[in-house]
A tleap script that builds the chain and sets N, CA, C and O, in Angstrom:
source leaprc.protein.ff14SB
mol = sequence {
  NMET THR VAL ASP GLU PHE ILE GLU THR LYS
  VAL LEU PRO GLU TYR ARG GLY ILE VAL ALA
  MET ILE ARG GLN LEU MET HIE GLU VAL ALA
  PRO ASN ALA ALA GLU VAL ILE ALA TYR GLY
  ILE PRO ALA TYR LYS VAL ASN ARG ILE LEU
  ALA VAL ILE SER PRO THR LYS LYS ASP ILE
  THR LEU ALA PHE SER ARG GLY ALA GLU PHE
  GLU ASP LYS TYR GLY LEU LEU GLN GLY VAL
  GLY LYS LEU SER LYS HIE VAL LYS ILE LYS
  SER LEU ASP THR VAL ASN LYS GLU ALA LEU
  ARG TYR TYR ILE GLU GLN ALA LEU GLU LEU
  ASP ALA CGLU
}
set mol.1.N position { 0.859 -1.137 -0.118 }
set mol.1.CA position { -0.067 -0.015 0.000 }
set mol.1.C position { 1.135 1.308 -0.081 }
set mol.1.O position { 2.224 1.400 0.487 }
set mol.2.N position { 0.538 2.118 -0.889 }
set mol.2.CA position { 1.258 3.795 -0.859 }
set mol.2.C position { 0.827 4.525 0.131 }
set mol.2.O position { -0.256 4.165 0.591 }
set mol.3.N position { 1.294 5.386 0.582 }
set mol.3.CA position { 0.784 6.434 1.404 }
set mol.3.C position { -0.245 7.049 0.878 }
set mol.3.O position { -1.195 7.149 1.654 }
set mol.4.N position { -0.444 7.644 -0.507 }
set mol.4.CA position { -1.806 7.930 -1.064 }
set mol.4.C position { -2.653 7.297 -0.994 }
set mol.4.O position { -3.762 7.831 -0.971 }
set mol.5.N position { -2.522 5.615 -0.915 }
set mol.5.CA position { -3.812 4.855 -0.919 }
set mol.5.C position { -4.312 4.860 0.334 }
set mol.5.O position { -5.530 5.004 0.440 }
set mol.6.N position { -3.403 4.688 1.689 }
set mol.6.CA position { -3.411 4.878 2.958 }
set mol.6.C position { -4.515 5.707 3.303 }
set mol.6.O position { -5.511 5.421 3.967 }
set mol.7.N position { -4.073 7.171 2.553 }
set mol.7.CA position { -4.572 8.391 3.032 }
set mol.7.C position { -6.387 8.272 2.612 }
set mol.7.O position { -7.344 8.626 3.299 }
set mol.8.N position { -6.369 7.660 1.278 }
set mol.8.CA position { -7.598 7.516 0.713 }
set mol.8.C position { -8.923 6.590 1.289 }
set mol.8.O position { -10.142 6.719 1.178 }
set mol.9.N position { -8.128 5.693 1.894 }
set mol.9.CA position { -8.660 4.408 2.577 }
set mol.9.C position { -8.775 4.642 4.196 }
set mol.9.O position { -9.854 4.480 4.767 }
set mol.10.N position { -7.712 4.994 4.821 }
set mol.10.CA position { -7.794 5.057 6.536 }
set mol.10.C position { -8.086 6.398 6.904 }
set mol.10.O position { -8.544 6.588 8.031 }
set mol.11.N position { -7.917 7.262 6.219 }
set mol.11.CA position { -8.159 8.833 6.856 }
set mol.11.C position { -9.690 9.247 6.735 }
set mol.11.O position { -10.188 8.840 5.686 }
set mol.12.N position { -10.290 9.740 7.306 }
set mol.12.CA position { -11.651 10.108 7.286 }
set mol.12.C position { -11.209 11.591 6.215 }
set mol.12.O position { -10.177 12.261 6.254 }
set mol.13.N position { -12.356 11.736 5.363 }
set mol.13.CA position { -12.475 12.988 4.654 }
set mol.13.C position { -12.190 14.177 5.438 }
set mol.13.O position { -11.462 15.067 4.997 }
set mol.14.N position { -12.623 14.217 6.346 }
set mol.14.CA position { -12.376 15.900 7.038 }
set mol.14.C position { -11.066 15.835 7.886 }
set mol.14.O position { -10.898 16.760 8.680 }
set mol.15.N position { -10.227 14.968 7.822 }
set mol.15.CA position { -8.908 14.958 8.245 }
set mol.15.C position { -7.810 14.898 7.203 }
set mol.15.O position { -6.625 14.907 7.536 }
set mol.16.N position { -8.239 14.830 5.828 }
set mol.16.CA position { -7.141 14.529 4.481 }
set mol.16.C position { -6.453 15.939 4.651 }
set mol.16.O position { -5.253 15.875 4.384 }
set mol.17.N position { -6.866 17.133 5.006 }
set mol.17.CA position { -6.520 18.382 4.881 }
set mol.17.C position { -5.268 18.216 5.827 }
set mol.17.O position { -4.127 18.340 5.382 }
set mol.18.N position { -5.520 17.938 7.113 }
set mol.18.CA position { -4.106 18.154 7.974 }
set mol.18.C position { -3.232 16.764 7.639 }
set mol.18.O position { -2.086 16.779 8.088 }
set mol.19.N position { -3.507 15.954 7.141 }
set mol.19.CA position { -2.484 14.912 6.835 }
set mol.19.C position { -1.820 15.842 5.343 }
set mol.19.O position { -0.625 16.074 5.161 }
set mol.20.N position { -2.746 16.178 4.591 }
set mol.20.CA position { -1.726 16.910 3.160 }
set mol.20.C position { -0.682 17.959 3.997 }
set mol.20.O position { 0.537 17.916 3.832 }
set mol.21.N position { -1.336 18.879 4.893 }
set mol.21.CA position { -0.366 19.795 5.580 }
set mol.21.C position { 0.793 19.180 6.301 }
set mol.21.O position { 1.823 19.853 6.293 }
set mol.22.N position { 0.821 18.039 6.918 }
set mol.22.CA position { 1.910 17.225 7.497 }
set mol.22.C position { 2.989 16.940 6.427 }
set mol.22.O position { 4.166 17.294 6.357 }
set mol.23.N position { 2.219 16.195 5.623 }
set mol.23.CA position { 3.075 15.783 4.276 }
set mol.23.C position { 3.936 17.180 3.712 }
set mol.23.O position { 5.154 17.067 3.572 }
set mol.24.N position { 3.483 18.070 3.498 }
set mol.24.CA position { 4.032 19.172 2.888 }
set mol.24.C position { 5.241 19.740 3.860 }
set mol.24.O position { 6.352 19.955 3.376 }
set mol.25.N position { 4.939 19.994 5.391 }
set mol.25.CA position { 5.895 20.261 6.341 }
set mol.25.C position { 6.968 19.557 6.097 }
set mol.25.O position { 8.106 19.943 5.830 }
set mol.26.N position { 6.364 18.068 6.247 }
set mol.26.CA position { 7.944 17.114 6.066 }
set mol.26.C position { 8.664 17.185 5.160 }
set mol.26.O position { 9.882 17.161 5.339 }
set mol.27.N position { 8.095 17.296 3.885 }
set mol.27.CA position { 8.934 17.903 2.769 }
set mol.27.C position { 9.406 19.130 2.423 }
set mol.27.O position { 10.031 19.242 1.368 }
set mol.28.N position { 9.200 20.166 3.197 }
set mol.28.CA position { 9.754 21.125 3.372 }
set mol.28.C position { 11.002 21.219 4.375 }
set mol.28.O position { 12.080 21.750 4.109 }
set mol.29.N position { 10.629 20.574 5.629 }
set mol.29.CA position { 11.746 20.617 6.610 }
set mol.29.C position { 12.451 19.627 6.766 }
set mol.29.O position { 13.464 19.785 7.446 }
set mol.30.N position { 12.160 18.252 6.188 }
set mol.30.CA position { 13.124 17.232 5.943 }
set mol.30.C position { 13.007 16.574 4.787 }
set mol.30.O position { 12.563 15.430 4.694 }
set mol.31.N position { 13.480 17.408 3.667 }
set mol.31.CA position { 13.499 16.891 2.343 }
set mol.31.C position { 13.947 15.355 2.201 }
set mol.31.O position { 13.286 14.573 1.518 }
set mol.32.N position { 15.221 14.935 2.951 }
set mol.32.CA position { 15.672 13.813 2.558 }
set mol.32.C position { 14.993 12.791 3.273 }
set mol.32.O position { 15.312 11.672 2.871 }
set mol.33.N position { 14.048 12.799 4.329 }
set mol.33.CA position { 13.253 11.863 4.724 }
set mol.33.C position { 12.273 10.998 3.655 }
set mol.33.O position { 11.528 11.549 2.844 }
set mol.34.N position { 12.379 9.913 3.770 }
set mol.34.CA position { 11.866 8.930 3.134 }
set mol.34.C position { 10.334 8.813 3.521 }
set mol.34.O position { 10.236 8.578 4.725 }
set mol.35.N position { 9.062 8.906 2.862 }
set mol.35.CA position { 7.673 8.883 3.226 }
set mol.35.C position { 7.425 7.081 2.970 }
set mol.35.O position { 7.236 6.579 1.863 }
set mol.36.N position { 7.465 6.553 3.878 }
set mol.36.CA position { 7.147 5.014 3.754 }
set mol.36.C position { 6.039 4.537 4.751 }
set mol.36.O position { 5.841 5.129 5.811 }
set mol.37.N position { 5.202 3.247 4.292 }
set mol.37.CA position { 4.345 2.876 5.353 }
set mol.37.C position { 5.141 1.863 6.229 }
set mol.37.O position { 5.785 0.907 5.799 }
set mol.38.N position { 4.969 2.277 7.694 }
set mol.38.CA position { 5.944 1.646 8.722 }
set mol.38.C position { 4.967 1.013 9.710 }
set mol.38.O position { 4.459 1.994 10.252 }
set mol.39.N position { 4.504 0.084 10.163 }
set mol.39.CA position { 3.773 -0.430 11.123 }
set mol.39.C position { 2.384 -0.325 10.626 }
set mol.39.O position { 1.474 -0.207 11.446 }
set mol.40.N position { 2.140 -0.356 9.369 }
set mol.40.CA position { 0.873 -0.321 8.997 }
set mol.40.C position { 0.190 1.367 8.933 }
set mol.40.O position { -0.980 1.719 8.780 }
set mol.41.N position { 1.461 2.201 9.122 }
set mol.41.CA position { 0.528 3.797 8.802 }
set mol.41.C position { 1.991 4.374 8.139 }
set mol.41.O position { 3.078 3.812 8.005 }
set mol.42.N position { 1.487 5.876 7.752 }
set mol.42.CA position { 2.694 6.768 6.935 }
set mol.42.C position { 3.598 6.852 8.046 }
set mol.42.O position { 3.139 6.960 9.183 }
set mol.43.N position { 5.328 6.799 7.757 }
set mol.43.CA position { 6.158 7.260 8.344 }
set mol.43.C position { 7.070 7.987 7.845 }
set mol.43.O position { 6.992 8.049 6.619 }
set mol.44.N position { 8.052 8.663 8.377 }
set mol.44.CA position { 9.126 9.406 7.979 }
set mol.44.C position { 10.383 8.783 8.017 }
set mol.44.O position { 10.489 8.362 9.169 }
set mol.45.N position { 11.545 8.454 7.287 }
set mol.45.CA position { 12.369 7.850 7.850 }
set mol.45.C position { 13.961 8.481 7.179 }
set mol.45.O position { 14.088 8.588 5.959 }
set mol.46.N position { 14.701 8.728 7.799 }
set mol.46.CA position { 16.287 9.009 7.377 }
set mol.46.C position { 17.174 7.855 7.605 }
set mol.46.O position { 17.381 6.958 6.787 }
set mol.47.N position { 17.769 7.968 8.990 }
set mol.47.CA position { 18.398 6.790 9.513 }
set mol.47.C position { 17.311 5.695 10.227 }
set mol.47.O position { 17.214 4.492 9.983 }
set mol.48.N position { 16.715 6.313 10.957 }
set mol.48.CA position { 15.916 5.493 11.425 }
set mol.48.C position { 14.328 6.357 11.508 }
set mol.48.O position { 14.476 7.560 11.293 }
set mol.49.N position { 13.303 6.062 11.699 }
set mol.49.CA position { 11.908 6.114 11.655 }
set mol.49.C position { 12.025 7.619 12.842 }
set mol.49.O position { 12.464 7.590 13.992 }
set mol.50.N position { 11.443 8.898 12.044 }
set mol.50.CA position { 11.674 9.946 12.777 }
set mol.50.C position { 10.227 10.394 13.444 }
set mol.50.O position { 10.110 10.878 14.570 }
set mol.51.N position { 9.078 10.115 12.455 }
set mol.51.CA position { 7.826 10.649 12.880 }
set mol.51.C position { 6.806 9.657 12.127 }
set mol.51.O position { 7.034 9.288 10.975 }
set mol.52.N position { 5.703 9.262 12.821 }
set mol.52.CA position { 4.511 8.520 12.166 }
set mol.52.C position { 3.137 9.545 12.047 }
set mol.52.O position { 2.980 10.513 12.791 }
set mol.53.N position { 2.214 9.161 11.012 }
set mol.53.CA position { 1.064 9.733 11.216 }
set mol.53.C position { -0.065 8.826 11.333 }
set mol.53.O position { -0.357 8.042 10.430 }
set mol.54.N position { -0.821 8.929 12.624 }
set mol.54.CA position { -1.808 8.074 13.229 }
set mol.54.C position { -3.033 8.528 13.010 }
set mol.54.O position { -3.226 9.524 13.707 }
set mol.55.N position { -4.123 8.198 12.234 }
set mol.55.CA position { -5.419 8.764 11.894 }
set mol.55.C position { -6.396 7.866 12.983 }
set mol.55.O position { -6.393 6.640 13.083 }
set mol.56.N position { -7.094 8.671 13.639 }
set mol.56.CA position { -8.141 8.010 14.406 }
set mol.56.C position { -9.484 8.737 14.201 }
set mol.56.O position { -9.521 9.536 13.265 }
set mol.57.N position { -10.464 8.590 14.861 }
set mol.57.CA position { -11.981 8.935 14.639 }
set mol.57.C position { -12.071 10.226 14.947 }
set mol.57.O position { -12.942 10.915 14.415 }
set mol.58.N position { -11.267 10.704 15.770 }
set mol.58.CA position { -11.242 12.079 16.379 }
set mol.58.C position { -10.173 13.056 16.116 }
set mol.58.O position { -10.203 14.223 16.509 }
set mol.59.N position { -9.081 12.437 15.325 }
set mol.59.CA position { -7.975 13.525 15.120 }
set mol.59.C position { -6.922 12.973 14.103 }
set mol.59.O position { -7.113 11.873 13.584 }
set mol.60.N position { -5.874 13.677 13.828 }
set mol.60.CA position { -4.684 13.010 13.231 }
set mol.60.C position { -3.757 13.248 14.527 }
set mol.60.O position { -3.800 14.255 15.233 }
set mol.61.N position { -2.776 11.961 14.739 }
set mol.61.CA position { -1.797 12.010 15.568 }
set mol.61.C position { -0.332 11.866 14.884 }
set mol.61.O position { 0.088 10.953 14.172 }
set mol.62.N position { 0.204 12.845 15.246 }
set mol.62.CA position { 1.451 12.912 14.477 }
set mol.62.C position { 2.830 13.023 15.778 }
set mol.62.O position { 3.259 13.991 16.406 }
set mol.63.N position { 3.214 11.561 15.782 }
set mol.63.CA position { 4.243 10.885 16.708 }
set mol.63.C position { 5.696 10.908 16.176 }
set mol.63.O position { 6.083 10.503 15.080 }
set mol.64.N position { 6.447 11.481 17.208 }
set mol.64.CA position { 7.726 11.443 17.046 }
set mol.64.C position { 8.491 10.607 17.936 }
set mol.64.O position { 8.540 10.703 19.162 }
set mol.65.N position { 9.287 9.489 16.937 }
set mol.65.CA position { 10.109 8.509 17.826 }
set mol.65.C position { 10.854 8.677 19.022 }
set mol.65.O position { 10.939 7.953 20.014 }
set mol.66.N position { 11.459 9.936 18.704 }
set mol.66.CA position { 12.181 10.265 20.233 }
set mol.66.C position { 11.850 11.627 20.873 }
set mol.66.O position { 12.527 12.303 21.648 }
set mol.67.N position { 10.619 11.854 20.342 }
set mol.67.CA position { 9.913 13.068 21.153 }
set mol.67.C position { 10.164 13.178 22.634 }
set mol.67.O position { 10.390 14.330 23.005 }
set mol.68.N position { 10.177 12.314 23.502 }
set mol.68.CA position { 10.761 12.198 24.852 }
set mol.68.C position { 12.057 13.298 24.932 }
set mol.68.O position { 12.205 14.019 25.918 }
set mol.69.N position { 12.771 13.323 24.023 }
set mol.69.CA position { 14.079 13.872 24.249 }
set mol.69.C position { 14.006 15.249 23.740 }
set mol.69.O position { 14.951 15.991 24.006 }
set mol.70.N position { 13.100 15.663 23.102 }
set mol.70.CA position { 12.771 17.236 22.525 }
set mol.70.C position { 12.781 18.287 23.633 }
set mol.70.O position { 12.471 17.977 24.783 }
set mol.71.N position { 13.110 19.440 23.318 }
set mol.71.CA position { 12.883 20.804 24.234 }
set mol.71.C position { 11.455 21.132 23.642 }
set mol.71.O position { 11.274 21.134 22.425 }
set mol.72.N position { 10.476 21.400 24.520 }
set mol.72.CA position { 9.157 21.321 24.280 }
set mol.72.C position { 8.688 22.881 24.865 }
set mol.72.O position { 8.001 23.084 25.866 }
set mol.73.N position { 9.350 24.063 23.804 }
set mol.73.CA position { 8.675 25.183 24.410 }
set mol.73.C position { 7.430 25.737 24.270 }
set mol.73.O position { 7.006 26.743 24.839 }
set mol.74.N position { 6.628 24.734 23.153 }
set mol.74.CA position { 5.398 24.918 22.870 }
set mol.74.C position { 4.485 24.504 23.834 }
set mol.74.O position { 3.481 25.194 24.008 }
set mol.75.N position { 4.700 23.279 24.632 }
set mol.75.CA position { 4.065 22.440 25.311 }
set mol.75.C position { 3.007 21.663 24.566 }
set mol.75.O position { 1.883 21.529 25.049 }
set mol.76.N position { 3.321 21.180 23.473 }
set mol.76.CA position { 2.154 20.654 22.554 }
set mol.76.C position { 2.087 19.216 22.865 }
set mol.76.O position { 1.049 18.555 22.904 }
set mol.77.N position { 3.581 18.682 23.137 }
set mol.77.CA position { 3.818 17.276 23.073 }
set mol.77.C position { 2.966 16.454 24.208 }
set mol.77.O position { 2.734 17.058 25.255 }
set mol.78.N position { 2.497 15.136 24.063 }
set mol.78.CA position { 1.740 14.576 24.932 }
set mol.78.C position { 2.279 12.873 24.948 }
set mol.78.O position { 3.052 12.442 24.092 }
set mol.79.N position { 1.796 12.136 25.922 }
set mol.79.CA position { 2.179 10.951 25.809 }
set mol.79.C position { 2.974 10.539 27.013 }
set mol.79.O position { 3.771 11.377 27.435 }
set mol.80.N position { 2.874 9.139 27.769 }
set mol.80.CA position { 3.641 9.097 28.789 }
set mol.80.C position { 4.407 8.027 28.572 }
set mol.80.O position { 4.639 7.337 29.565 }
set mol.81.N position { 5.006 7.593 27.238 }
set mol.81.CA position { 6.003 6.941 27.015 }
set mol.81.C position { 7.309 7.384 27.295 }
set mol.81.O position { 7.443 8.606 27.362 }
set mol.82.N position { 8.479 6.557 27.506 }
set mol.82.CA position { 9.685 7.079 27.567 }
set mol.82.C position { 10.464 7.557 26.394 }
set mol.82.O position { 11.456 8.266 26.561 }
set mol.83.N position { 10.018 7.167 25.110 }
set mol.83.CA position { 10.426 7.413 23.728 }
set mol.83.C position { 9.671 8.355 23.110 }
set mol.83.O position { 10.219 9.350 22.636 }
set mol.84.N position { 8.679 8.220 23.051 }
set mol.84.CA position { 7.863 8.626 21.858 }
set mol.84.C position { 6.791 9.670 22.590 }
set mol.84.O position { 6.156 9.522 23.634 }
set mol.85.N position { 6.826 10.669 21.745 }
set mol.85.CA position { 5.997 12.015 22.306 }
set mol.85.C position { 4.826 12.270 20.936 }
set mol.85.O position { 5.165 11.935 19.801 }
set mol.86.N position { 3.681 12.785 21.157 }
set mol.86.CA position { 2.869 12.825 19.952 }
set mol.86.C position { 1.906 14.321 20.224 }
set mol.86.O position { 1.526 14.721 21.324 }
set mol.87.N position { 1.652 14.993 18.857 }
set mol.87.CA position { 0.732 15.984 18.885 }
set mol.87.C position { -0.471 15.484 18.215 }
set mol.87.O position { -0.484 14.840 17.167 }
set mol.88.N position { -1.635 15.895 19.024 }
set mol.88.CA position { -3.068 15.652 18.455 }
set mol.88.C position { -3.346 16.769 17.672 }
set mol.88.O position { -3.082 17.869 18.158 }
set mol.89.N position { -4.001 16.682 16.153 }
set mol.89.CA position { -4.518 18.017 15.562 }
set mol.89.C position { -5.872 17.418 14.931 }
set mol.89.O position { -6.104 16.446 14.212 }
set mol.90.N position { -6.656 18.415 15.508 }
set mol.90.CA position { -8.239 18.070 15.277 }
set mol.90.C position { -8.615 18.906 14.110 }
set mol.90.O position { -9.531 18.529 13.379 }
set mol.91.N position { -7.943 20.075 13.865 }
set mol.91.CA position { -8.362 20.732 12.715 }
set mol.91.C position { -7.042 21.794 12.250 }
set mol.91.O position { -6.115 22.108 12.997 }
set mol.92.N position { -7.218 22.231 10.878 }
set mol.92.CA position { -6.003 22.922 10.335 }
set mol.92.C position { -6.273 24.256 10.804 }
set mol.92.O position { -5.368 25.082 10.678 }
set mol.93.N position { -7.371 24.609 11.326 }
set mol.93.CA position { -7.178 25.966 12.135 }
set mol.93.C position { -6.447 26.059 13.221 }
set mol.93.O position { -5.858 27.108 13.479 }
set mol.94.N position { -6.386 25.121 13.910 }
set mol.94.CA position { -5.838 25.012 15.561 }
set mol.94.C position { -4.194 24.489 15.309 }
set mol.94.O position { -3.428 24.282 16.250 }
set mol.95.N position { -3.889 24.353 14.143 }
set mol.95.CA position { -2.455 23.819 13.894 }
set mol.95.C position { -1.421 24.906 13.992 }
set mol.95.O position { -1.403 25.921 13.296 }
set mol.96.N position { -0.613 24.602 14.878 }
set mol.96.CA position { 0.759 25.532 15.037 }
set mol.96.C position { 1.947 24.811 14.282 }
set mol.96.O position { 2.634 23.874 14.689 }
set mol.97.N position { 2.012 25.466 13.117 }
set mol.97.CA position { 2.982 25.012 12.038 }
set mol.97.C position { 4.184 25.113 12.507 }
set mol.97.O position { 4.879 24.101 12.414 }
set mol.98.N position { 4.817 26.409 13.177 }
set mol.98.CA position { 6.214 26.698 13.669 }
set mol.98.C position { 6.276 25.612 14.660 }
set mol.98.O position { 7.330 24.977 14.617 }
set mol.99.N position { 5.246 25.157 15.721 }
set mol.99.CA position { 5.875 24.207 16.812 }
set mol.99.C position { 6.024 22.902 15.929 }
set mol.99.O position { 6.771 22.035 16.382 }
set mol.100.N position { 5.483 22.698 14.885 }
set mol.100.CA position { 5.573 21.256 14.148 }
set mol.100.C position { 7.070 21.328 13.608 }
set mol.100.O position { 7.908 20.433 13.724 }
set mol.101.N position { 7.250 22.612 12.972 }
set mol.101.CA position { 8.794 22.524 12.139 }
set mol.101.C position { 9.588 22.574 13.274 }
set mol.101.O position { 10.579 21.846 13.220 }
set mol.102.N position { 9.452 23.172 14.205 }
set mol.102.CA position { 10.396 22.952 15.453 }
set mol.102.C position { 10.611 21.447 15.766 }
set mol.102.O position { 11.741 20.964 15.840 }
set mol.103.N position { 9.451 20.713 15.951 }
set mol.103.CA position { 9.741 19.336 16.454 }
set mol.103.C position { 10.391 18.542 15.444 }
set mol.103.O position { 11.261 17.726 15.747 }
set mol.104.N position { 9.936 18.781 14.003 }
set mol.104.CA position { 10.335 18.055 13.216 }
set mol.104.C position { 11.960 18.114 13.240 }
set mol.104.O position { 12.701 17.137 13.130 }
set mol.105.N position { 12.455 19.807 13.449 }
set mol.105.CA position { 13.857 19.969 13.223 }
set mol.105.C position { 14.858 19.187 14.209 }
set mol.105.O position { 16.018 18.865 13.953 }
set mol.106.N position { 14.173 18.966 15.344 }
set mol.106.CA position { 14.874 18.488 16.759 }
set mol.106.C position { 14.769 16.822 15.995 }
set mol.106.O position { 15.809 16.220 15.726 }
set mol.107.N position { 13.548 16.283 15.741 }
set mol.107.CA position { 13.714 14.837 14.969 }
set mol.107.C position { 14.886 14.675 13.954 }
set mol.107.O position { 15.310 13.538 13.750 }
set mol.108.N position { 15.349 15.567 13.408 }
set mol.108.CA position { 16.286 15.437 12.109 }
set mol.108.C position { 17.706 15.364 12.982 }
set mol.108.O position { 18.514 14.448 12.827 }
set mol.109.N position { 17.874 16.356 13.831 }
set mol.109.CA position { 18.886 16.207 14.727 }
set mol.109.C position { 18.985 15.095 15.319 }
set mol.109.O position { 19.877 14.440 14.779 }
set mol.110.N position { 18.404 14.431 16.355 }
set mol.110.CA position { 18.517 13.387 17.021 }
set mol.110.C position { 18.890 12.157 16.059 }
set mol.110.O position { 19.711 11.308 16.407 }
set mol.111.N position { 18.236 12.124 14.841 }
set mol.111.CA position { 18.417 11.183 13.876 }
set mol.111.C position { 20.062 11.279 13.214 }
set mol.111.O position { 20.651 10.343 12.672 }
set mol.112.N position { 20.419 12.214 13.356 }
set mol.112.CA position { 21.736 12.472 12.754 }
set mol.112.C position { 23.013 11.932 13.787 }
set mol.112.O position { 24.187 11.678 13.514 }
set mol.113.N position { 22.428 11.883 14.801 }
set mol.113.CA position { 23.630 11.923 15.862 }
set mol.113.C position { 24.422 10.311 15.798 }
set mol.113.O position { 25.388 10.068 16.522 }
savepdb mol mol.pdb
quit
């Protein structure tokens, strides 16, 4: 399955704009990251998996594999895991793109170590 097929079949229509925005942002901030399907969902990978996009019935979750190590000056990261942290996005109107860009940049820095 391709990422496009995943979006068409697994993402509710009202959330496809959010996924499109995330894909665009990943392409801008992490142009070297490959967009793949991993663990059954869209993922971005350079050396290791940086982030995954996980759709639910209520939102889109953008999870960062090493998010627990991030500096979180925006206070948007959620999750109780020791490694991964995520941001839940319910609508394009509420997205803090600057924060997402900041998180993606940190994911790239950690991945390059």
